[in-house]
BADO-987825 format. One record per residue (C-alpha): residue in three letters; x, y, z. Coordinates in nm, 3 decimals, always signed. Layout:
N
   aa        u        v        w
  ALA        X        Y        Z
...
***
This chain:
204
   aa        u        v        w
  MET   +0.000   +0.000   +0.000
  GLU   +0.114   +0.354   -0.068
  THR   +0.229   +0.568   +0.225
  LEU   -0.065   +0.688   +0.435
  THR   -0.043   +1.035   +0.589
  LEU   -0.315   +1.192   +0.801
  HIS   -0.335   +1.571   +0.801
  GLU   -0.502   +1.637   +1.134
  ASP   -0.561   +1.824   +1.456
  ALA   -0.538   +1.558   +1.728
  ARG   -0.824   +1.720   +1.925
  SER   -1.068   +1.642   +1.644
  GLY   -1.289   +1.337   +1.671
  ASN   -1.316   +1.328   +1.293
  CYS   -0.938   +1.290   +1.276
  TYR   -0.939   +1.034   +1.557
  LYS   -1.182   +0.804   +1.380
  ILE   -0.933   +0.767   +1.093
  ARG   -0.648   +0.693   +1.335
  LEU   -0.867   +0.439   +1.515
  THR   -0.968   +0.268   +1.191
  ALA   -0.605   +0.238   +1.086
  ALA   -0.503   +0.107   +1.429
  LEU   -0.774   -0.159   +1.436
  LEU   -0.661   -0.273   +1.091
  GLY   -0.291   -0.262   +1.178
  LEU   -0.216   -0.003   +0.910
  PRO   +0.081   +0.232   +0.957
  LEU   -0.028   +0.595   +0.947
  GLU   +0.200   +0.896   +0.940
  ARG   +0.062   +1.212   +1.100
  LYS   +0.097   +1.578   +1.014
  SER   -0.049   +1.816   +1.269
  TYR   -0.222   +2.151   +1.226
  ASP   -0.369   +2.385   +1.487
  ILE   -0.714   +2.481   +1.363
  MET   -0.742   +2.748   +1.633
  ALA   -0.431   +2.918   +1.491
  GLY   -0.570   +2.915   +1.138
  GLU   -0.317   +2.665   +1.008
  THR   -0.572   +2.501   +0.777
  ARG   -0.648   +2.836   +0.613
  THR   -0.302   +2.924   +0.491
  PRO   -0.237   +2.959   +0.116
  ASP   -0.009   +2.655   +0.129
  PHE   -0.270   +2.435   +0.297
  LEU   -0.546   +2.548   +0.062
  ALA   -0.330   +2.490   -0.244
  ASN   -0.164   +2.165   -0.144
  VAL   -0.382   +1.983   +0.111
  ASN   -0.750   +2.080   +0.093
  GLY   -0.901   +2.376   -0.087
  ASN   -1.194   +2.354   +0.152
  GLY   -0.961   +2.453   +0.437
  ARG   -1.063   +2.167   +0.661
  ILE   -0.919   +1.856   +0.820
  PRO   -0.893   +1.561   +0.832
  VAL   -0.738   +1.479   +0.499
  LEU   -0.603   +1.132   +0.432
  GLN   -0.310   +1.148   +0.191
  VAL   -0.249   +0.828   -0.003
  GLY   +0.077   +0.867   -0.189
  ASN   +0.021   +1.191   -0.379
  ARG   -0.359   +1.175   -0.363
  ARG   -0.564   +1.346   -0.093
  LEU   -0.900   +1.238   +0.039
  PRO   -1.095   +1.477   +0.265
  GLU   -1.403   +1.382   +0.471
  SER   -1.346   +1.150   +0.766
  ASN   -1.596   +0.878   +0.687
  ALA   -1.479   +0.853   +0.325
  ALA   -1.123   +0.811   +0.454
  CYS   -1.234   +0.541   +0.698
  TRP   -1.409   +0.358   +0.414
  TYR   -1.097   +0.372   +0.199
  LEU   -0.885   +0.221   +0.476
  ALA   -1.138   -0.047   +0.570
  GLU   -1.257   -0.165   +0.229
  GLY   -1.206   -0.540   +0.203
  SER   -1.180   -0.582   +0.581
  ALA   -1.423   -0.715   +0.840
  LEU   -1.512   -0.355   +0.934
  ILE   -1.728   -0.342   +0.621
  SER   -1.976   -0.628   +0.597
  ALA   -2.003   -0.836   +0.283
  ASP   -2.381   -0.837   +0.329
  PRO   -2.546   -0.567   +0.112
  TRP   -2.811   -0.479   +0.372
  ASP   -2.562   -0.449   +0.656
  ARG   -2.332   -0.242   +0.437
  ALA   -2.615   -0.002   +0.351
  ASP   -2.725   +0.012   +0.716
  MET   -2.368   +0.092   +0.817
  LEU   -2.366   +0.382   +0.571
  ARG   -2.700   +0.497   +0.713
  TRP   -2.543   +0.532   +1.058
  MET   -2.233   +0.700   +0.919
  PHE   -2.447   +0.956   +0.734
  TRP   -2.657   +1.004   +1.048
  GLU   -2.342   +1.062   +1.250
  GLN   -2.237   +1.348   +1.023
  TYR   -2.579   +1.511   +0.992
  ASN   -2.748   +1.452   +1.330
  HIS   -2.482   +1.354   +1.583
  GLU   -2.163   +1.543   +1.499
  PRO   -2.321   +1.887   +1.433
  ASN   -2.459   +1.888   +1.786
  ILE   -2.241   +1.673   +2.013
  ALA   -1.909   +1.759   +1.848
  THR   -1.998   +2.125   +1.806
  LEU   -2.083   +2.171   +2.174
  ARG   -1.758   +2.000   +2.271
  PHE   -1.565   +2.231   +2.040
  TRP   -1.741   +2.544   +2.159
  LEU   -1.722   +2.468   +2.532
  ALA   -1.399   +2.268   +2.571
  ILE   -1.179   +2.418   +2.300
  VAL   -1.309   +2.765   +2.211
  GLY   -1.438   +2.833   +2.562
  GLU   -1.786   +2.951   +2.654
  GLY   -1.659   +3.300   +2.729
  ASN   -1.534   +3.335   +2.372
  LEU   -1.856   +3.236   +2.197
  THR   -2.043   +3.479   +1.977
  GLU   -2.398   +3.582   +2.059
  LEU   -2.521   +3.363   +1.771
  GLN   -2.337   +3.061   +1.910
  ARG   -2.475   +3.125   +2.257
  ALA   -2.826   +3.142   +2.116
  GLN   -2.776   +2.802   +1.953
  LEU   -2.662   +2.623   +2.269
  PRO   -3.007   +2.505   +2.393
  ALA   -3.113   +2.368   +2.054
  LYS   -2.783   +2.190   +1.999
  ARG   -2.795   +2.041   +2.348
  ALA   -3.149   +1.911   +2.293
  ALA   -3.057   +1.765   +1.954
  GLY   -2.745   +1.603   +2.102
  GLU   -2.947   +1.447   +2.381
  ASP   -3.196   +1.316   +2.126
  ALA   -2.908   +1.159   +1.934
  LEU   -2.768   +0.989   +2.243
  ALA   -3.115   +0.865   +2.339
  LEU   -3.166   +0.716   +1.994
  MET   -2.828   +0.542   +2.017
  ASP   -2.910   +0.411   +2.362
  ALA   -3.241   +0.266   +2.248
  HIS   -3.078   +0.106   +1.944
  LEU   -2.806   -0.054   +2.156
  ALA   -3.049   -0.193   +2.413
  ALA   -3.089   -0.516   +2.214
  ARG   -2.752   -0.543   +2.036
  GLU   -2.379   -0.517   +2.096
  TRP   -2.288   -0.330   +1.778
  PHE   -2.471   -0.082   +1.559
  VAL   -2.496   -0.304   +1.252
  GLY   -2.516   -0.682   +1.223
  GLY   -2.334   -0.883   +1.484
  GLN   -1.985   -0.738   +1.464
  THR   -1.785   -0.418   +1.481
  SER   -1.818   -0.194   +1.176
  LEU   -1.726   +0.154   +1.064
  ALA   -2.059   +0.269   +1.208
  ASP   -1.924   +0.195   +1.556
  ILE   -1.596   +0.374   +1.488
  ALA   -1.767   +0.680   +1.339
  LEU   -2.002   +0.712   +1.635
  TYR   -1.746   +0.629   +1.902
  ALA   -1.517   +0.920   +1.815
  TYR   -1.730   +1.205   +1.946
  THR   -1.960   +1.006   +2.175
  HIS   -1.682   +0.899   +2.411
  VAL   -1.580   +1.263   +2.469
  SER   -1.932   +1.404   +2.471
  GLU   -1.914   +1.493   +2.840
  GLU   -1.663   +1.763   +2.741
  GLY   -1.961   +1.927   +2.573
  GLY   -2.176   +1.897   +2.883
  PHE   -2.364   +1.576   +2.800
  ARG   -2.419   +1.320   +3.076
  LEU   -2.321   +0.973   +2.961
  ARG   -2.445   +0.828   +3.291
  ASP   -2.796   +0.881   +3.153
  TYR   -2.730   +0.634   +2.869
  ALA   -2.640   +0.294   +3.015
  HIS   -2.637   +0.103   +2.685
  VAL   -2.417   +0.366   +2.522
  ARG   -2.170   +0.342   +2.813
  THR   -2.151   -0.036   +2.782
  TRP   -2.094   -0.006   +2.407
  LEU   -1.818   +0.251   +2.462
  ASP   -1.641   +0.004   +2.690
  ARG   -1.685   -0.267   +2.427
  VAL   -1.520   -0.051   +2.159
  ALA   -1.234   +0.042   +2.391
  ALA   -1.166   -0.329   +2.452
  LEU   -1.116   -0.411   +2.082
  PRO   -0.776   -0.554   +1.988
  GLY   -0.561   -0.275   +1.844
  PHE   -0.768   +0.002   +2.004
  ILE   -0.587   +0.332   +2.058
  PRO   -0.711   +0.620   +2.275
  MET   -0.765   +0.971   +2.149
  ASP   -0.455   +1.186   +2.206
***
């Protein structure tokens, strides 16, 4: 396989899910760090040579660059047990990965970023006004996950998939955004199950 390089900010759950996927698969992954708070993903060099969208993560495969975290996870995991051979389970896995990006991440990850990284005192008035709605939507997402996990160990089928990795990344640090994981017993048990996987690495 060509050299794999992850352009990342280690504080990002979207970056972590790529590192976790690679670790679970035993794939070597070089890392290049950027500080998003210092604007390092908005420099002319980054925009011209890494991602014109000015965002991370970006998975570099040789000379090719693939933005979007879940697409990068799919690239790494294709042909492995993290992507089921069953068409229904594969589609259901994608359903959860899409849901993570459109319902889970915009609320749970955003509150973590605003409160734990930016700092509540530095938020704009617009951001402050959005806090209650984002908290309610994040709690709805965790409740949906908890109900889904009440009767199963993994999100899709009977084994670990990219759906679990995608959802683990920001769920396991959701308390940094003010969410109470103690309210979601099945989610907590699932988090422990993911953390016990062979090859698991913690977020750093």
